[in-house]
CHARMM-style PDB file with segment names, atoms N, HN, CA, C and O in Angstrom:
ATOM      1  N   MET     1       0.854  -1.161   0.000  1.00  0.00      PROA
ATOM      2  CA  MET     1       0.000   0.000   0.000  1.00  0.00      PROA
ATOM      3  C   MET     1       0.903   1.229   0.000  1.00  0.00      PROA
ATOM      4  O   MET     1       1.954   1.241   0.641  1.00  0.00      PROA
ATOM      5  N   ASN     2       0.488   2.244  -0.714  1.00  0.00      PROA
ATOM      6  HN  ASN     2      -0.365   2.235  -1.235  1.00  0.00      PROA
ATOM      7  CA  ASN     2       1.258   3.473  -0.838  1.00  0.00      PROA
ATOM      8  C   ASN     2       0.645   4.556   0.040  1.00  0.00      PROA
ATOM      9  O   ASN     2      -0.543   4.859  -0.078  1.00  0.00      PROA
ATOM     10  N   VAL     3       1.464   5.146   0.931  1.00  0.00      PROA
ATOM     11  HN  VAL     3       2.428   4.899   1.027  1.00  0.00      PROA
ATOM     12  CA  VAL     3       1.019   6.261   1.766  1.00  0.00      PROA
ATOM     13  C   VAL     3       2.024   7.401   1.617  1.00  0.00      PROA
ATOM     14  O   VAL     3       3.165   7.187   1.208  1.00  0.00      PROA
ATOM     15  N   ILE     4       1.594   8.587   1.946  1.00  0.00      PROA
ATOM     16  HN  ILE     4       0.667   8.761   2.278  1.00  0.00      PROA
ATOM     17  CA  ILE     4       2.460   9.768   1.872  1.00  0.00      PROA
ATOM     18  C   ILE     4       2.895  10.108   3.294  1.00  0.00      PROA
ATOM     19  O   ILE     4       2.061  10.412   4.147  1.00  0.00      PROA
ATOM     20  N   ILE     5       4.198  10.055   3.546  1.00  0.00      PROA
ATOM     21  HN  ILE     5       4.875   9.808   2.853  1.00  0.00      PROA
ATOM     22  CA  ILE     5       4.740  10.392   4.854  1.00  0.00      PROA
ATOM     23  C   ILE     5       5.630  11.616   4.691  1.00  0.00      PROA
ATOM     24  O   ILE     5       6.636  11.573   3.982  1.00  0.00      PROA
ATOM     25  N   ASN     6       5.255  12.701   5.347  1.00  0.00      PROA
ATOM     26  HN  ASN     6       4.438  12.736   5.922  1.00  0.00      PROA
ATOM     27  CA  ASN     6       5.989  13.968   5.245  1.00  0.00      PROA
ATOM     28  C   ASN     6       6.228  14.363   3.791  1.00  0.00      PROA
ATOM     29  O   ASN     6       7.312  14.824   3.432  1.00  0.00      PROA
ATOM     30  N   GLY     7       5.206  14.176   2.962  1.00  0.00      PROA
ATOM     31  HN  GLY     7       4.326  13.801   3.254  1.00  0.00      PROA
ATOM     32  CA  GLY     7       5.270  14.619   1.573  1.00  0.00      PROA
ATOM     33  C   GLY     7       5.905  13.662   0.596  1.00  0.00      PROA
ATOM     34  O   GLY     7       5.933  13.956  -0.599  1.00  0.00      PROA
ATOM     35  N   ALA     8       6.416  12.529   1.044  1.00  0.00      PROA
ATOM     36  HN  ALA     8       6.392  12.290   2.015  1.00  0.00      PROA
ATOM     37  CA  ALA     8       7.065  11.564   0.160  1.00  0.00      PROA
ATOM     38  C   ALA     8       6.315  10.235   0.185  1.00  0.00      PROA
ATOM     39  O   ALA     8       5.830   9.805   1.232  1.00  0.00      PROA
ATOM     40  N   ALA     9       6.226   9.595  -0.965  1.00  0.00      PROA
ATOM     41  HN  ALA     9       6.620   9.943  -1.815  1.00  0.00      PROA
ATOM     42  CA  ALA     9       5.541   8.308  -1.066  1.00  0.00      PROA
ATOM     43  C   ALA     9       6.377   7.218  -0.403  1.00  0.00      PROA
ATOM     44  O   ALA     9       7.594   7.157  -0.575  1.00  0.00      PROA
ATOM     45  N   HSD    10       5.702   6.363   0.357  1.00  0.00      PROA
ATOM     46  HN  HSD    10       4.713   6.413   0.497  1.00  0.00      PROA
ATOM     47  CA  HSD    10       6.337   5.214   1.012  1.00  0.00      PROA
ATOM     48  C   HSD    10       5.440   4.005   0.826  1.00  0.00      PROA
ATOM     49  O   HSD    10       4.216   4.106   0.905  1.00  0.00      PROA
ATOM     50  N   GLU    11       6.058   2.865   0.578  1.00  0.00      PROA
ATOM     51  HN  GLU    11       7.052   2.783   0.514  1.00  0.00      PROA
ATOM     52  CA  GLU    11       5.327   1.616   0.458  1.00  0.00      PROA
ATOM     53  C   GLU    11       5.310   0.938   1.820  1.00  0.00      PROA
ATOM     54  O   GLU    11       6.362   0.686   2.407  1.00  0.00      PROA
ATOM     55  N   LEU    12       4.122   0.644   2.318  1.00  0.00      PROA
ATOM     56  HN  LEU    12       3.267   0.849   1.841  1.00  0.00      PROA
ATOM     57  CA  LEU    12       3.957  -0.054   3.593  1.00  0.00      PROA
ATOM     58  C   LEU    12       3.074  -1.267   3.361  1.00  0.00      PROA
ATOM     59  O   LEU    12       2.272  -1.276   2.427  1.00  0.00      PROA
ATOM     60  N   PRO    13       3.208  -2.287   4.192  1.00  0.00      PROA
ATOM     61  CA  PRO    13       2.355  -3.469   4.033  1.00  0.00      PROA
ATOM     62  C   PRO    13       0.892  -3.135   4.334  1.00  0.00      PROA
ATOM     63  O   PRO    13       0.601  -2.232   5.119  1.00  0.00      PROA
ATOM     64  N   SER    14      -0.002  -3.858   3.715  1.00  0.00      PROA
ATOM     65  HN  SER    14       0.234  -4.592   3.078  1.00  0.00      PROA
ATOM     66  CA  SER    14      -1.423  -3.683   3.988  1.00  0.00      PROA
ATOM     67  C   SER    14      -1.680  -3.882   5.475  1.00  0.00      PROA
ATOM     68  O   SER    14      -1.147  -4.810   6.082  1.00  0.00      PROA
ATOM     69  N   GLY    15      -2.496  -3.012   6.062  1.00  0.00      PROA
ATOM     70  HN  GLY    15      -2.929  -2.258   5.569  1.00  0.00      PROA
ATOM     71  CA  GLY    15      -2.789  -3.096   7.485  1.00  0.00      PROA
ATOM     72  C   GLY    15      -1.756  -2.426   8.367  1.00  0.00      PROA
ATOM     73  O   GLY    15      -1.804  -2.564   9.589  1.00  0.00      PROA
ATOM     74  N   ALA    16      -0.809  -1.695   7.761  1.00  0.00      PROA
ATOM     75  HN  ALA    16      -0.770  -1.583   6.768  1.00  0.00      PROA
ATOM     76  CA  ALA    16       0.219  -1.001   8.539  1.00  0.00      PROA
ATOM     77  C   ALA    16      -0.427   0.033   9.449  1.00  0.00      PROA
ATOM     78  O   ALA    16      -1.510   0.545   9.163  1.00  0.00      PROA
ATOM     79  N   THR    17       0.252   0.330  10.546  1.00  0.00      PROA
ATOM     80  HN  THR    17       1.131  -0.086  10.779  1.00  0.00      PROA
ATOM     81  CA  THR    17      -0.259   1.274  11.535  1.00  0.00      PROA
ATOM     82  C   THR    17       0.516   2.585  11.496  1.00  0.00      PROA
ATOM     83  O   THR    17       1.553   2.698  10.843  1.00  0.00      PROA
ATOM     84  N   VAL    18      -0.013   3.565  12.208  1.00  0.00      PROA
ATOM     85  HN  VAL    18      -0.856   3.474  12.739  1.00  0.00      PROA
ATOM     86  CA  VAL    18       0.686   4.842  12.356  1.00  0.00      PROA
ATOM     87  C   VAL    18       2.058   4.602  12.990  1.00  0.00      PROA
ATOM     88  O   VAL    18       3.036   5.234  12.591  1.00  0.00      PROA
ATOM     89  N   ALA    19       2.143   3.710  13.961  1.00  0.00      PROA
ATOM     90  HN  ALA    19       1.349   3.197  14.286  1.00  0.00      PROA
ATOM     91  CA  ALA    19       3.419   3.416  14.615  1.00  0.00      PROA
ATOM     92  C   ALA    19       4.454   2.941  13.599  1.00  0.00      PROA
ATOM     93  O   ALA    19       5.620   3.327  13.686  1.00  0.00      PROA
ATOM     94  N   GLN    20       4.054   2.121  12.653  1.00  0.00      PROA
ATOM     95  HN  GLN    20       3.107   1.808  12.582  1.00  0.00      PROA
ATOM     96  CA  GLN    20       4.980   1.637  11.630  1.00  0.00      PROA
ATOM     97  C   GLN    20       5.419   2.772  10.706  1.00  0.00      PROA
ATOM     98  O   GLN    20       6.570   2.805  10.271  1.00  0.00      PROA
ATOM     99  N   ALA    21       4.524   3.689  10.407  1.00  0.00      PROA
ATOM    100  HN  ALA    21       3.589   3.663  10.760  1.00  0.00      PROA
ATOM    101  CA  ALA    21       4.875   4.835   9.573  1.00  0.00      PROA
ATOM    102  C   ALA    21       5.900   5.712  10.282  1.00  0.00      PROA
ATOM    103  O   ALA    21       6.845   6.198   9.658  1.00  0.00      PROA
ATOM    104  N   VAL    22       5.714   5.915  11.584  1.00  0.00      PROA
ATOM    105  HN  VAL    22       4.947   5.521  12.090  1.00  0.00      PROA
ATOM    106  CA  VAL    22       6.656   6.717  12.363  1.00  0.00      PROA
ATOM    107  C   VAL    22       8.037   6.062  12.341  1.00  0.00      PROA
ATOM    108  O   VAL    22       9.048   6.751  12.208  1.00  0.00      PROA
ATOM    109  N   GLN    23       8.085   4.751  12.470  1.00  0.00      PROA
ATOM    110  HN  GLN    23       7.263   4.190  12.579  1.00  0.00      PROA
ATOM    111  CA  GLN    23       9.362   4.030  12.478  1.00  0.00      PROA
ATOM    112  C   GLN    23      10.101   4.160  11.153  1.00  0.00      PROA
ATOM    113  O   GLN    23      11.323   4.017  11.116  1.00  0.00      PROA
ATOM    114  N   LYS    24       9.388   4.428  10.069  1.00  0.00      PROA
ATOM    115  HN  LYS    24       8.395   4.545  10.099  1.00  0.00      PROA
ATOM    116  CA  LYS    24      10.029   4.646   8.772  1.00  0.00      PROA
ATOM    117  C   LYS    24      10.918   5.887   8.796  1.00  0.00      PROA
ATOM    118  O   LYS    24      11.913   5.957   8.074  1.00  0.00      PROA
ATOM    119  N   LEU    25      10.555   6.872   9.635  1.00  0.00      PROA
ATOM    120  HN  LEU    25       9.747   6.815  10.221  1.00  0.00      PROA
ATOM    121  CA  LEU    25      11.269   8.144   9.637  1.00  0.00      PROA
ATOM    122  C   LEU    25      12.196   8.352  10.822  1.00  0.00      PROA
ATOM    123  O   LEU    25      13.252   8.969  10.682  1.00  0.00      PROA
ATOM    124  N   THR    26      11.815   7.846  11.980  1.00  0.00      PROA
ATOM    125  HN  THR    26      10.958   7.344  12.094  1.00  0.00      PROA
ATOM    126  CA  THR    26      12.607   8.135  13.169  1.00  0.00      PROA
ATOM    127  C   THR    26      12.498   6.995  14.171  1.00  0.00      PROA
ATOM    128  O   THR    26      11.490   6.292  14.239  1.00  0.00      PROA
ATOM    129  N   GLU    27      13.552   6.837  14.936  1.00  0.00      PROA
ATOM    130  HN  GLU    27      14.370   7.408  14.880  1.00  0.00      PROA
ATOM    131  CA  GLU    27      13.524   5.872  16.033  1.00  0.00      PROA
ATOM    132  C   GLU    27      13.353   6.578  17.369  1.00  0.00      PROA
ATOM    133  O   GLU    27      13.435   5.954  18.427  1.00  0.00      PROA
ATOM    134  N   ALA    28      13.114   7.888  17.314  1.00  0.00      PROA
ATOM    135  HN  ALA    28      13.047   8.396  16.454  1.00  0.00      PROA
ATOM    136  CA  ALA    28      12.900   8.664  18.537  1.00  0.00      PROA
ATOM    137  C   ALA    28      11.666   8.144  19.262  1.00  0.00      PROA
ATOM    138  O   ALA    28      10.663   7.798  18.638  1.00  0.00      PROA
ATOM    139  N   VAL    29      11.752   8.096  20.576  1.00  0.00      PROA
ATOM    140  HN  VAL    29      12.567   8.377  21.083  1.00  0.00      PROA
ATOM    141  CA  VAL    29      10.626   7.613  21.373  1.00  0.00      PROA
ATOM    142  C   VAL    29       9.916   8.749  22.107  1.00  0.00      PROA
ATOM    143  O   VAL    29       8.851   8.541  22.688  1.00  0.00      PROA
ATOM    144  N   SER    30      10.491   9.929  22.085  1.00  0.00      PROA
ATOM    145  HN  SER    30      11.356  10.098  21.613  1.00  0.00      PROA
ATOM    146  CA  SER    30       9.837  11.077  22.708  1.00  0.00      PROA
ATOM    147  C   SER    30       9.982  12.280  21.790  1.00  0.00      PROA
ATOM    148  O   SER    30      10.825  12.295  20.893  1.00  0.00      PROA
ATOM    149  N   GLY    31       9.156  13.280  22.023  1.00  0.00      PROA
ATOM    150  HN  GLY    31       8.472  13.268  22.752  1.00  0.00      PROA
ATOM    151  CA  GLY    31       9.229  14.498  21.219  1.00  0.00      PROA
ATOM    152  C   GLY    31       8.718  14.319  19.804  1.00  0.00      PROA
ATOM    153  O   GLY    31       9.141  15.038  18.898  1.00  0.00      PROA
ATOM    154  N   VAL    32       7.805  13.360  19.596  1.00  0.00      PROA
ATOM    155  HN  VAL    32       7.461  12.776  20.331  1.00  0.00      PROA
ATOM    156  CA  VAL    32       7.263  13.091  18.263  1.00  0.00      PROA
ATOM    157  C   VAL    32       5.750  13.287  18.297  1.00  0.00      PROA
ATOM    158  O   VAL    32       5.074  12.830  19.218  1.00  0.00      PROA
ATOM    159  N   ALA    33       5.232  13.970  17.286  1.00  0.00      PROA
ATOM    160  HN  ALA    33       5.781  14.342  16.537  1.00  0.00      PROA
ATOM    161  CA  ALA    33       3.789  14.143  17.127  1.00  0.00      PROA
ATOM    162  C   ALA    33       3.409  13.680  15.722  1.00  0.00      PROA
ATOM    163  O   ALA    33       4.204  13.773  14.787  1.00  0.00      PROA
ATOM    164  N   VAL    34       2.175  13.176  15.591  1.00  0.00      PROA
ATOM    165  HN  VAL    34       1.529  13.100  16.351  1.00  0.00      PROA
ATOM    166  CA  VAL    34       1.737  12.638  14.308  1.00  0.00      PROA
ATOM    167  C   VAL    34       0.344  13.156  13.968  1.00  0.00      PROA
ATOM    168  O   VAL    34      -0.533  13.240  14.829  1.00  0.00      PROA
ATOM    169  N   ALA    35       0.159  13.502  12.696  1.00  0.00      PROA
ATOM    170  HN  ALA    35       0.871  13.435  11.997  1.00  0.00      PROA
ATOM    171  CA  ALA    35      -1.159  13.829  12.168  1.00  0.00      PROA
ATOM    172  C   ALA    35      -1.444  12.881  11.008  1.00  0.00      PROA
ATOM    173  O   ALA    35      -0.579  12.634  10.167  1.00  0.00      PROA
ATOM    174  N   LEU    36      -2.649  12.361  10.973  1.00  0.00      PROA
ATOM    175  HN  LEU    36      -3.352  12.561  11.656  1.00  0.00      PROA
ATOM    176  CA  LEU    36      -3.105  11.487   9.897  1.00  0.00      PROA
ATOM    177  C   LEU    36      -4.231  12.199   9.175  1.00  0.00      PROA
ATOM    178  O   LEU    36      -5.284  12.465   9.753  1.00  0.00      PROA
ATOM    179  N   ASN    37      -4.000  12.506   7.904  1.00  0.00      PROA
ATOM    180  HN  ASN    37      -3.144  12.290   7.435  1.00  0.00      PROA
ATOM    181  CA  ASN    37      -4.988  13.245   7.109  1.00  0.00      PROA
ATOM    182  C   ASN    37      -5.465  14.501   7.848  1.00  0.00      PROA
ATOM    183  O   ASN    37      -6.662  14.776   7.933  1.00  0.00      PROA
ATOM    184  N   ASP    38      -4.505  15.245   8.372  1.00  0.00      PROA
ATOM    185  HN  ASP    38      -3.533  15.021   8.302  1.00  0.00      PROA
ATOM    186  CA  ASP    38      -4.717  16.530   9.045  1.00  0.00      PROA
ATOM    187  C   ASP    38      -5.375  16.437  10.415  1.00  0.00      PROA
ATOM    188  O   ASP    38      -5.823  17.454  10.946  1.00  0.00      PROA
ATOM    189  N   GLU    39      -5.443  15.251  10.999  1.00  0.00      PROA
ATOM    190  HN  GLU    39      -5.079  14.425  10.568  1.00  0.00      PROA
ATOM    191  CA  GLU    39      -5.999  15.064  12.346  1.00  0.00      PROA
ATOM    192  C   GLU    39      -4.907  14.484  13.249  1.00  0.00      PROA
ATOM    193  O   GLU    39      -4.281  13.483  12.904  1.00  0.00      PROA
ATOM    194  N   VAL    40      -4.683  15.113  14.401  1.00  0.00      PROA
ATOM    195  HN  VAL    40      -5.192  15.927  14.682  1.00  0.00      PROA
ATOM    196  CA  VAL    40      -3.668  14.629  15.337  1.00  0.00      PROA
ATOM    197  C   VAL    40      -4.061  13.250  15.855  1.00  0.00      PROA
ATOM    198  O   VAL    40      -5.222  12.997  16.179  1.00  0.00      PROA
ATOM    199  N   VAL    41      -3.064  12.360  15.927  1.00  0.00      PROA
ATOM    200  HN  VAL    41      -2.121  12.565  15.664  1.00  0.00      PROA
ATOM    201  CA  VAL    41      -3.273  11.015  16.467  1.00  0.00      PROA
ATOM    202  C   VAL    41      -2.508  10.937  17.783  1.00  0.00      PROA
ATOM    203  O   VAL    41      -1.295  11.148  17.806  1.00  0.00      PROA
ATOM    204  N   SER    42      -3.190  10.639  18.862  1.00  0.00      PROA
ATOM    205  HN  SER    42      -4.175  10.467  18.843  1.00  0.00      PROA
ATOM    206  CA  SER    42      -2.521  10.548  20.160  1.00  0.00      PROA
ATOM    207  C   SER    42      -1.558   9.366  20.167  1.00  0.00      PROA
ATOM    208  O   SER    42      -1.793   8.354  19.507  1.00  0.00      PROA
ATOM    209  N   ARG    43      -0.486   9.507  20.911  1.00  0.00      PROA
ATOM    210  HN  ARG    43      -0.295  10.329  21.447  1.00  0.00      PROA
ATOM    211  CA  ARG    43       0.547   8.464  20.958  1.00  0.00      PROA
ATOM    212  C   ARG    43      -0.049   7.108  21.348  1.00  0.00      PROA
ATOM    213  O   ARG    43       0.369   6.077  20.821  1.00  0.00      PROA
ATOM    214  N   GLY    44      -1.000   7.101  22.248  1.00  0.00      PROA
ATOM    215  HN  GLY    44      -1.340   7.939  22.676  1.00  0.00      PROA
ATOM    216  CA  GLY    44      -1.616   5.861  22.679  1.00  0.00      PROA
ATOM    217  C   GLY    44      -2.385   5.142  21.580  1.00  0.00      PROA
ATOM    218  O   GLY    44      -2.664   3.949  21.696  1.00  0.00      PROA
ATOM    219  N   ALA    45      -2.728   5.859  20.519  1.00  0.00      PROA
ATOM    220  HN  ALA    45      -2.501   6.828  20.425  1.00  0.00      PROA
ATOM    221  CA  ALA    45      -3.497   5.265  19.422  1.00  0.00      PROA
ATOM    222  C   ALA    45      -2.635   4.883  18.221  1.00  0.00      PROA
ATOM    223  O   ALA    45      -3.154   4.326  17.254  1.00  0.00      PROA
ATOM    224  N   TRP    46      -1.348   5.164  18.256  1.00  0.00      PROA
ATOM    225  HN  TRP    46      -0.926   5.616  19.042  1.00  0.00      PROA
ATOM    226  CA  TRP    46      -0.486   4.878  17.111  1.00  0.00      PROA
ATOM    227  C   TRP    46      -0.534   3.414  16.683  1.00  0.00      PROA
ATOM    228  O   TRP    46      -0.673   3.119  15.496  1.00  0.00      PROA
ATOM    229  N   SER    47      -0.419   2.507  17.632  1.00  0.00      PROA
ATOM    230  HN  SER    47      -0.305   2.747  18.596  1.00  0.00      PROA
ATOM    231  CA  SER    47      -0.330   1.086  17.272  1.00  0.00      PROA
ATOM    232  C   SER    47      -1.681   0.489  16.887  1.00  0.00      PROA
ATOM    233  O   SER    47      -1.728  -0.600  16.315  1.00  0.00      PROA
ATOM    234  N   SER    48      -2.776   1.177  17.187  1.00  0.00      PROA
ATOM    235  HN  SER    48      -2.738   2.061  17.652  1.00  0.00      PROA
ATOM    236  CA  SER    48      -4.095   0.647  16.843  1.00  0.00      PROA
ATOM    237  C   SER    48      -4.753   1.392  15.676  1.00  0.00      PROA
ATOM    238  O   SER    48      -5.839   1.017  15.235  1.00  0.00      PROA
ATOM    239  N   THR    49      -4.101   2.440  15.178  1.00  0.00      PROA
ATOM    240  HN  THR    49      -3.218   2.745  15.536  1.00  0.00      PROA
ATOM    241  CA  THR    49      -4.656   3.205  14.059  1.00  0.00      PROA
ATOM    242  C   THR    49      -4.051   2.691  12.765  1.00  0.00      PROA
ATOM    243  O   THR    49      -2.867   2.892  12.498  1.00  0.00      PROA
ATOM    244  N   THR    50      -4.876   2.023  11.959  1.00  0.00      PROA
ATOM    245  HN  THR    50      -5.839   1.860  12.176  1.00  0.00      PROA
ATOM    246  CA  THR    50      -4.382   1.467  10.705  1.00  0.00      PROA
ATOM    247  C   THR    50      -4.475   2.502   9.587  1.00  0.00      PROA
ATOM    248  O   THR    50      -5.320   3.397   9.599  1.00  0.00      PROA
ATOM    249  N   LEU    51      -3.586   2.343   8.637  1.00  0.00      PROA
ATOM    250  HN  LEU    51      -2.900   1.616   8.627  1.00  0.00      PROA
ATOM    251  CA  LEU    51      -3.522   3.249   7.499  1.00  0.00      PROA
ATOM    252  C   LEU    51      -4.228   2.644   6.297  1.00  0.00      PROA
ATOM    253  O   LEU    51      -4.370   1.426   6.190  1.00  0.00      PROA
ATOM    254  N   SER    52      -4.667   3.510   5.397  1.00  0.00      PROA
ATOM    255  HN  SER    52      -4.551   4.499   5.484  1.00  0.00      PROA
ATOM    256  CA  SER    52      -5.304   3.095   4.148  1.00  0.00      PROA
ATOM    257  C   SER    52      -4.503   3.663   2.983  1.00  0.00      PROA
ATOM    258  O   SER    52      -3.719   4.597   3.152  1.00  0.00      PROA
ATOM    259  N   GLU    53      -4.704   3.101   1.821  1.00  0.00      PROA
ATOM    260  HN  GLU    53      -5.341   2.342   1.684  1.00  0.00      PROA
ATOM    261  CA  GLU    53      -4.058   3.568   0.600  1.00  0.00      PROA
ATOM    262  C   GLU    53      -4.216   5.078   0.465  1.00  0.00      PROA
ATOM    263  O   GLU    53      -5.310   5.615   0.638  1.00  0.00      PROA
ATOM    264  N   ALA    54      -3.107   5.762   0.152  1.00  0.00      PROA
ATOM    265  HN  ALA    54      -2.218   5.326   0.011  1.00  0.00      PROA
ATOM    266  CA  ALA    54      -3.063   7.207  -0.119  1.00  0.00      PROA
ATOM    267  C   ALA    54      -3.287   8.081   1.113  1.00  0.00      PROA
ATOM    268  O   ALA    54      -3.495   9.287   0.973  1.00  0.00      PROA
ATOM    269  N   ASP    55      -3.250   7.504   2.321  1.00  0.00      PROA
ATOM    270  HN  ASP    55      -3.081   6.525   2.435  1.00  0.00      PROA
ATOM    271  CA  ASP    55      -3.315   8.331   3.525  1.00  0.00      PROA
ATOM    272  C   ASP    55      -2.118   9.270   3.564  1.00  0.00      PROA
ATOM    273  O   ASP    55      -1.056   8.966   3.021  1.00  0.00      PROA
ATOM    274  N   ARG    56      -2.305  10.420   4.215  1.00  0.00      PROA
ATOM    275  HN  ARG    56      -3.168  10.667   4.656  1.00  0.00      PROA
ATOM    276  CA  ARG    56      -1.236  11.398   4.402  1.00  0.00      PROA
ATOM    277  C   ARG    56      -0.856  11.434   5.875  1.00  0.00      PROA
ATOM    278  O   ARG    56      -1.686  11.726   6.736  1.00  0.00      PROA
ATOM    279  N   VAL    57       0.397  11.138   6.151  1.00  0.00      PROA
ATOM    280  HN  VAL    57       1.072  10.901   5.451  1.00  0.00      PROA
ATOM    281  CA  VAL    57       0.909  11.108   7.518  1.00  0.00      PROA
ATOM    282  C   VAL    57       1.978  12.189   7.652  1.00  0.00      PROA
ATOM    283  O   VAL    57       2.895  12.269   6.834  1.00  0.00      PROA
ATOM    284  N   GLU    58       1.856  13.008   8.675  1.00  0.00      PROA
ATOM    285  HN  GLU    58       1.111  12.942   9.339  1.00  0.00      PROA
ATOM    286  CA  GLU    58       2.883  14.003   8.986  1.00  0.00      PROA
ATOM    287  C   GLU    58       3.500  13.629  10.324  1.00  0.00      PROA
ATOM    288  O   GLU    58       2.800  13.499  11.328  1.00  0.00      PROA
ATOM    289  N   VAL    59       4.814  13.457  10.328  1.00  0.00      PROA
ATOM    290  HN  VAL    59       5.382  13.562   9.512  1.00  0.00      PROA
ATOM    291  CA  VAL    59       5.550  13.115  11.547  1.00  0.00      PROA
ATOM    292  C   VAL    59       6.420  14.312  11.887  1.00  0.00      PROA
ATOM    293  O   VAL    59       7.272  14.721  11.098  1.00  0.00      PROA
ATOM    294  N   LEU    60       6.195  14.870  13.073  1.00  0.00      PROA
ATOM    295  HN  LEU    60       5.503  14.537  13.714  1.00  0.00      PROA
ATOM    296  CA  LEU    60       6.932  16.043  13.519  1.00  0.00      PROA
ATOM    297  C   LEU    60       7.762  15.686  14.741  1.00  0.00      PROA
ATOM    298  O   LEU    60       7.271  15.039  15.666  1.00  0.00      PROA
ATOM    299  N   THR    61       9.014  16.107  14.741  1.00  0.00      PROA
ATOM    300  HN  THR    61       9.412  16.633  13.989  1.00  0.00      PROA
ATOM    301  CA  THR    61       9.876  15.852  15.897  1.00  0.00      PROA
ATOM    302  C   THR    61      10.309  17.173  16.505  1.00  0.00      PROA
ATOM    303  O   THR    61      10.545  18.154  15.799  1.00  0.00      PROA
ATOM    304  N   ALA    62      10.408  17.183  17.817  1.00  0.00      PROA
ATOM    305  HN  ALA    62      10.216  16.387  18.390  1.00  0.00      PROA
ATOM    306  CA  ALA    62      10.847  18.378  18.533  1.00  0.00      PROA
ATOM    307  C   ALA    62      12.340  18.586  18.317  1.00  0.00      PROA
ATOM    308  O   ALA    62      13.110  17.629  18.250  1.00  0.00      PROA
ATOM    309  N   VAL    63      12.731  19.835  18.212  1.00  0.00      PROA
ATOM    310  HN  VAL    63      12.105  20.613  18.266  1.00  0.00      PROA
ATOM    311  CA  VAL    63      14.135  20.180  18.024  1.00  0.00      PROA
ATOM    312  C   VAL    63      14.523  21.207  19.070  1.00  0.00      PROA
ATOM    313  O   VAL    63      13.821  22.201  19.256  1.00  0.00      PROA
ATOM    314  N   GLN    64      15.635  20.977  19.755  1.00  0.00      PROA
ATOM    315  HN  GLN    64      16.206  20.170  19.604  1.00  0.00      PROA
ATOM    316  CA  GLN    64      16.115  21.939  20.745  1.00  0.00      PROA
ATOM    317  C   GLN    64      16.985  22.978  20.064  1.00  0.00      PROA
ATOM    318  O   GLN    64      17.548  22.740  18.995  1.00  0.00      PROA
ATOM    319  N   GLY    65      17.083  24.111  20.692  1.00  0.00      PROA
ATOM    320  HN  GLY    65      16.626  24.304  21.561  1.00  0.00      PROA
ATOM    321  CA  GLY    65      17.948  25.149  20.162  1.00  0.00      PROA
ATOM    322  C   GLY    65      17.293  26.504  20.288  1.00  0.00      PROA
ATOM    323  O   GLY    65      16.192  26.637  20.823  1.00  0.00      PROA
ATOM    324  N   GLY    66      17.973  27.487  19.799  1.00  0.00      PROA
ATOM    325  HN  GLY    66      18.867  27.379  19.364  1.00  0.00      PROA
ATOM    326  CA  GLY    66      17.392  28.808  19.936  1.00  0.00      PROA
ATOM    327  C   GLY    66      17.753  29.720  18.835  1.00  0.00      PROA
ATOM    328  OT1 GLY    66      17.328  30.875  18.826  1.00  0.00      PROA
TER     329      GLY     66
END
Protein backbone atom coordinates (compact mmCIF):
# COMPACT_ATOMS: atom_id res chain seq x y z
CA UNK A 1 0.00 0.00 0.00
CA UNK A 2 1.26 3.47 -0.84
CA UNK A 3 1.02 6.26 1.77
CA UNK A 4 2.46 9.77 1.87
CA UNK A 5 4.74 10.39 4.85
CA UNK A 6 5.99 13.97 5.24
CA UNK A 7 5.27 14.62 1.57
CA UNK A 8 7.06 11.56 0.16
CA UNK A 9 5.54 8.31 -1.07
CA UNK A 10 6.34 5.21 1.01
CA UNK A 11 5.33 1.62 0.46
CA UNK A 12 3.96 -0.05 3.59
CA UNK A 13 2.35 -3.47 4.03
CA UNK A 14 -1.42 -3.68 3.99
CA UNK A 15 -2.79 -3.10 7.48
CA UNK A 16 0.22 -1.00 8.54
CA UNK A 17 -0.26 1.27 11.53
CA UNK A 18 0.69 4.84 12.36
CA UNK A 19 3.42 3.42 14.61
CA UNK A 20 4.98 1.64 11.63
CA UNK A 21 4.87 4.84 9.57
CA UNK A 22 6.66 6.72 12.36
CA UNK A 23 9.36 4.03 12.48
CA UNK A 24 10.03 4.65 8.77
CA UNK A 25 11.27 8.14 9.64
CA UNK A 26 12.61 8.14 13.17
CA UNK A 27 13.52 5.87 16.03
CA UNK A 28 12.90 8.66 18.54
CA UNK A 29 10.63 7.61 21.37
CA UNK A 30 9.84 11.08 22.71
CA UNK A 31 9.23 14.50 21.22
CA UNK A 32 7.26 13.09 18.26
CA UNK A 33 3.79 14.14 17.13
CA UNK A 34 1.74 12.64 14.31
CA UNK A 35 -1.16 13.83 12.17
CA UNK A 36 -3.10 11.49 9.90
CA UNK A 37 -4.99 13.25 7.11
CA UNK A 38 -4.72 16.53 9.04
CA UNK A 39 -6.00 15.06 12.35
CA UNK A 40 -3.67 14.63 15.34
CA UNK A 41 -3.27 11.02 16.47
CA UNK A 42 -2.52 10.55 20.16
CA UNK A 43 0.55 8.46 20.96
CA UNK A 44 -1.62 5.86 22.68
CA UNK A 45 -3.50 5.26 19.42
CA UNK A 46 -0.49 4.88 17.11
CA UNK A 47 -0.33 1.09 17.27
CA UNK A 48 -4.10 0.65 16.84
CA UNK A 49 -4.66 3.21 14.06
CA UNK A 50 -4.38 1.47 10.70
CA UNK A 51 -3.52 3.25 7.50
CA UNK A 52 -5.30 3.09 4.15
CA UNK A 53 -4.06 3.57 0.60
CA UNK A 54 -3.06 7.21 -0.12
CA UNK A 55 -3.32 8.33 3.52
CA UNK A 56 -1.24 11.40 4.40
CA UNK A 57 0.91 11.11 7.52
CA UNK A 58 2.88 14.00 8.99
CA UNK A 59 5.55 13.11 11.55
CA UNK A 60 6.93 16.04 13.52
CA UNK A 61 9.88 15.85 15.90
CA UNK A 62 10.85 18.38 18.53
CA UNK A 63 14.14 20.18 18.02
CA UNK A 64 16.11 21.94 20.75
CA UNK A 65 17.95 25.15 20.16
CA UNK A 66 17.39 28.81 19.94
